[in-house]
C-alpha positions as CSV (number, residue, x, y, z in Angstrom):
1,X,123.1,55.0,124.8
2,X,124.0,56.5,128.2
3,X,127.4,58.3,128.3
4,X,130.4,55.9,130.1
5,X,132.0,57.4,132.6
6,X,135.6,58.1,131.2
7,X,135.3,58.8,127.9
8,X,134.5,62.2,128.0
9,X,131.0,63.8,128.5
10,X,129.1,64.4,125.3
11,X,127.7,67.5,125.1
12,X,124.0,68.4,125.7
13,X,122.8,71.9,124.2
14,X,119.5,73.1,125.6
15,X,117.9,75.9,124.9
16,X,115.3,77.1,126.6
17,X,116.4,75.7,130.1
18,X,115.1,78.4,132.7
19,X,111.5,76.9,132.1
20,X,109.5,74.2,134.2
21,X,110.5,71.6,131.6
22,X,113.6,72.9,130.7
23,X,115.2,73.1,134.3
24,X,114.1,69.0,134.8
25,X,115.5,67.9,131.5
26,X,118.9,69.8,132.5
27,X,119.0,68.1,135.5
28,X,118.5,64.6,134.3
29,X,120.8,65.5,131.1
30,X,123.5,66.5,133.8
31,X,122.6,62.9,135.9
32,X,123.2,60.9,132.6
33,X,126.8,62.4,132.2
34,X,126.3,65.0,130.0
35,X,128.1,68.6,129.3
36,X,125.4,70.8,129.3
37,X,125.8,74.1,127.3
38,X,122.8,76.5,127.6
39,X,121.3,79.0,125.3
40,X,119.3,82.3,126.5
41,X,118.7,85.8,126.1
42,X,121.8,86.5,129.2
43,X,125.0,84.8,129.6
44,X,125.2,83.8,133.6
45,X,127.8,81.0,133.6
46,X,130.8,79.4,131.0
47,X,128.4,76.9,129.6
48,X,125.9,79.4,128.7
49,X,125.6,80.9,125.5
50,X,123.2,84.5,124.2
51,X,120.9,84.1,121.4
52,X,122.7,87.0,119.6
53,X,126.0,85.8,119.7
54,X,126.0,83.5,116.2
55,X,129.9,82.4,116.5
56,X,129.2,81.2,120.2
57,X,126.3,79.7,119.2
58,X,127.9,78.2,116.2
59,X,130.7,76.5,118.3
60,X,128.4,75.1,120.8
61,X,126.4,73.4,118.4
62,X,129.1,72.1,116.3
63,X,130.4,68.6,117.5
64,X,126.9,68.1,120.1
65,X,125.9,65.0,120.8
66,X,122.5,66.6,120.8
67,X,120.3,69.8,120.5
68,X,117.2,70.5,122.2
69,X,114.9,73.5,121.7
70,X,112.0,74.8,124.6
71,X,112.1,78.2,123.8
72,X,109.8,80.4,123.7
73,X,107.4,82.7,125.7
74,X,104.8,81.3,127.5
75,X,101.5,81.2,126.4
76,X,99.9,82.0,129.7
77,X,99.9,85.5,129.0
78,X,96.8,88.1,127.5
79,X,96.5,87.4,123.7
80,X,97.4,91.2,123.0
81,X,99.1,91.9,119.5
82,X,102.7,92.5,121.5
83,X,102.6,89.2,123.5
84,X,101.1,88.0,119.5
85,X,104.4,88.8,118.3
86,X,106.4,88.0,120.9
87,X,105.0,84.1,121.2
88,X,105.7,83.6,117.2
89,X,108.8,85.3,117.1
90,X,110.2,83.2,120.5
91,X,109.4,80.1,118.6
92,X,110.4,80.1,115.0
93,X,113.5,83.0,115.2
94,X,115.3,81.0,117.9
95,X,114.4,77.4,115.5
96,X,115.6,79.4,112.4
97,X,118.7,80.4,114.0
98,X,119.5,76.9,115.3
99,X,119.0,75.5,111.9
100,X,121.7,78.1,110.3
101,X,123.9,77.1,113.0
102,X,123.7,73.3,112.3
103,X,124.1,73.8,108.3
104,X,127.6,75.8,108.8
105,X,128.7,72.9,111.4
106,X,131.6,70.7,110.4
107,X,130.3,68.2,112.4
108,X,126.7,68.0,113.0
109,X,124.3,67.2,115.8
110,X,122.7,63.6,115.1
111,X,119.5,64.4,116.8
112,X,118.0,67.7,117.2
113,X,114.9,67.7,118.9
114,X,112.8,70.6,119.4
115,X,109.4,71.3,121.2
116,X,105.9,71.7,119.4
117,X,102.6,71.5,120.5
118,X,99.2,69.3,121.0
119,X,97.9,72.9,120.1
120,X,98.2,72.0,116.4
121,X,95.3,69.8,116.2
122,X,91.8,71.1,116.0
123,X,89.2,71.7,119.0
124,X,88.2,67.5,118.9
125,X,85.0,66.0,120.4
126,X,84.4,63.5,118.2
127,X,87.6,61.7,118.0
128,X,91.2,61.6,119.1
129,X,94.1,63.0,116.8
130,X,97.1,61.2,115.9
131,X,100.3,61.7,114.0
132,X,98.8,60.2,111.1
133,X,95.1,61.0,111.3
134,X,94.9,64.0,113.3
135,X,93.5,67.1,111.8
136,X,95.6,70.7,112.1
137,X,93.3,73.1,113.3
138,X,93.3,77.1,112.5
139,X,93.6,80.3,114.5
140,X,96.4,82.3,116.3
141,X,97.8,79.3,118.8
142,X,97.3,76.8,115.8
143,X,99.4,79.4,113.4
144,X,101.8,79.5,115.8
145,X,102.8,75.5,116.2
146,X,102.5,75.2,112.1
147,X,105.0,77.7,111.5
148,X,107.1,76.8,114.5
149,X,107.2,73.2,112.9
150,X,107.8,75.0,109.4
151,X,110.8,76.3,111.0
152,X,112.5,73.3,112.7
153,X,111.3,70.5,109.2
154,X,112.2,73.1,106.1
155,X,115.9,73.2,106.1
156,X,117.9,71.1,104.6
157,X,120.1,69.3,107.1
158,X,120.3,66.1,105.9
159,X,123.0,64.7,108.8
160,X,120.5,65.5,111.4
161,X,117.9,63.4,112.5
162,X,115.1,65.8,113.5
163,X,112.3,64.9,115.9
164,X,109.3,67.2,117.3
165,X,107.9,66.9,120.4
166,X,103.8,67.4,120.6
167,X,103.4,68.2,123.8
168,X,100.5,68.2,126.2
169,X,100.0,69.7,129.1
170,X,102.7,69.2,131.1
171,X,102.0,68.2,134.7
172,X,104.3,68.3,137.6
173,X,105.3,70.7,140.9
174,X,105.0,74.4,139.9
175,X,103.2,73.2,136.5
176,X,99.6,74.1,134.8
177,X,98.0,71.8,137.5
178,X,98.8,74.2,140.3
179,X,95.4,77.0,139.5
180,X,93.3,73.7,139.3
181,X,95.0,72.6,142.2
182,X,94.1,75.8,144.4
183,X,90.6,76.0,143.2
184,X,89.7,72.6,143.8
185,X,90.6,73.5,147.6
186,X,88.4,76.3,148.0
187,X,85.5,74.8,146.5
188,X,85.6,75.8,142.6
189,X,86.9,72.5,141.5
190,X,83.7,71.7,139.4
191,X,83.7,71.4,135.7
192,X,84.3,74.4,133.5
193,X,81.5,75.4,130.9
194,X,82.1,77.0,127.7
195,X,79.0,79.8,126.7
196,X,79.5,82.9,124.5
197,X,81.5,85.9,125.9
198,X,82.3,88.7,123.7
199,X,86.0,89.6,122.1
200,X,87.1,93.0,120.2
201,X,86.8,92.4,116.4
202,X,90.8,92.7,116.1
203,X,91.2,89.9,118.6
204,X,88.7,87.6,116.7
205,X,90.1,88.4,113.2
206,X,93.7,87.6,114.4
207,X,92.2,84.0,115.8
208,X,92.9,84.4,119.1
209,X,89.6,84.5,120.9
210,X,88.3,80.8,122.1
211,X,85.2,80.8,119.9
212,X,81.9,79.1,121.6
213,X,81.2,75.5,121.5
214,X,78.4,73.9,123.8
215,X,80.8,71.3,125.5
216,X,79.2,71.3,128.7
217,X,82.6,70.5,130.5
218,X,82.9,67.8,128.4
219,X,85.8,69.0,126.8
220,X,88.9,66.9,126.5
221,X,92.2,67.0,128.2
222,X,95.3,65.7,126.7
223,X,98.1,65.6,129.4
224,X,101.6,64.0,130.4
225,X,103.6,64.0,133.5
226,X,107.0,65.4,133.2
227,X,108.7,61.9,134.1
228,X,107.4,61.1,130.8
229,X,108.7,63.8,128.9
230,X,112.3,63.2,130.6
231,X,112.0,59.8,129.1
232,X,110.9,60.4,126.2
233,X,113.4,62.8,125.3
234,X,116.1,60.2,126.3
235,X,114.3,57.5,123.8
236,X,114.3,60.0,121.3
237,X,118.0,60.8,121.5
238,X,119.5,56.9,121.5
239,X,116.6,55.7,119.6
240,X,117.0,56.6,115.6
241,X,113.8,55.5,114.7
242,X,112.1,58.5,116.8
243,X,111.4,61.0,114.2
244,X,109.4,63.9,112.6
245,X,106.6,65.0,114.8
246,X,105.9,62.6,118.0
247,X,102.5,63.4,120.2
248,X,103.7,63.5,123.7
249,X,100.8,62.9,125.9
250,X,99.7,60.1,128.2
251,X,97.5,57.3,126.1
252,X,94.5,58.3,127.8
253,X,92.8,61.1,128.1
254,X,90.0,62.8,130.0
255,X,87.4,64.8,129.2
256,X,87.1,67.9,131.8
257,X,84.8,66.6,134.3
258,X,86.8,64.0,134.7
259,X,89.7,66.1,135.3
260,X,88.8,68.0,138.1
261,X,87.0,64.9,139.4
262,X,90.3,63.4,140.0
263,X,91.8,66.5,141.0
264,X,89.0,67.0,144.0
265,X,89.6,63.8,145.2
266,X,94.0,64.5,145.2
267,X,93.2,67.5,147.4
268,X,90.3,65.9,149.6
269,X,87.2,68.2,148.4
270,X,84.2,66.4,148.0
271,X,82.7,69.2,146.4
272,X,83.3,71.3,143.5
273,X,80.9,74.6,142.3
274,X,81.6,74.4,138.3
275,X,82.6,77.5,136.3
276,X,80.8,79.3,133.5
277,X,82.0,80.9,130.8
278,X,82.0,84.3,132.1
279,X,83.6,83.4,135.7
280,X,86.5,81.5,133.6
281,X,87.1,85.1,131.7
282,X,87.3,87.3,134.7
283,X,89.2,84.9,136.1
284,X,91.8,84.7,133.4
285,X,91.7,88.5,133.0
286,X,92.9,88.6,136.6
287,X,95.4,86.0,136.3
288,X,96.8,87.7,132.6
289,X,96.0,84.8,130.6
290,X,93.3,83.0,127.8
291,X,89.8,81.3,128.3
292,X,91.3,78.8,125.5
293,X,93.9,76.9,127.5
294,X,91.0,75.7,129.4
295,X,88.2,75.3,127.0
296,X,89.7,74.4,123.8
297,X,89.3,70.6,123.7
298,X,92.4,68.9,123.1
299,X,92.1,65.8,122.4
300,X,95.5,63.7,121.7
301,X,96.8,60.0,121.8
302,X,100.9,59.0,121.5
303,X,100.5,56.5,118.3
304,X,103.6,56.8,117.2
305,X,105.2,55.8,121.0
306,X,102.6,52.9,121.1
307,X,103.8,51.4,118.0
308,X,107.7,52.0,119.4
309,X,106.8,50.1,122.8
310,X,107.1,53.1,125.0
311,X,105.6,52.6,128.2
312,X,104.5,55.5,129.5
313,X,105.4,55.3,134.0
314,X,101.9,57.6,134.7
315,X,99.5,56.0,132.2
316,X,96.8,57.1,134.1
317,X,95.4,60.7,135.4
318,X,94.8,59.6,138.8
319,X,98.0,58.1,139.8
320,X,99.9,61.1,137.5
321,X,98.2,63.7,140.0
322,X,98.5,61.4,143.4
323,X,102.6,61.3,142.5
324,X,102.3,65.4,142.3
325,X,100.2,65.7,145.5
326,X,101.0,63.5,148.0
327,X,104.9,64.3,148.2
328,X,103.9,68.2,148.5
329,X,101.6,67.3,151.6
């Protein structure tokens, strides 16, 4: 239900509101009439709560209409031991802090929506992963995802409905699409090939290295437009049937070759040089990120949302990318 003017603004508590999705979500909630209270590492305004202030966090959560947690260190970084710890703790510690505040609330929020990731599923080239038949993968990123969801679902919070958004790559202005657009504009928008590469023993042992798989640029790419993320959050707030883990991914994922051909068409570049593993690794090193983000095959479909009758605003990749690129021209 949307807030009604004159009834008093319901409170939405949003953690991680400063990121790409969080900034858009905050604006969307405010446009619906919510009084948005944000949670972060520093206090910048009266409607902001610091993670270290337990009393303020408890007060914000108590009586809130919805709690939404998007907090977590950006995974587009080098998977050093320090960054791996921060990626994990920034997700599990914040989720656990919210769970404790909700458990202490006199009037607990009726719904708590927590970010998760479609990366929780295995590298898949044989079939799509759904909520009911998907197989959990292995390695560092999967370990983070499973620990994150455990921190979310394990506490006994019977008065609060919980929804974990297993989000695919979110597309929009300033999203992960930007580097692919940039590569395509200068002629390097071909498919991305896996290959053999060296990694330190410690990194392999931690599962933080993408092991070679002969996908030949046919690894799957699951995605979702930001407009649909916002609409799905609205649906999750309003609909009691939305509960548990939900795949937030467009219904028509594509392979890497199709992805890059679509991006090239959107920017008007007829050719694209393919990128080999060694080129991807050197580029990732220079950009302080990891090759896994391009080479893992993520084949995820929104079974639960489809069952609930959700209609995607952007079901096709070409239309989604055009909606992003055309206004920016």
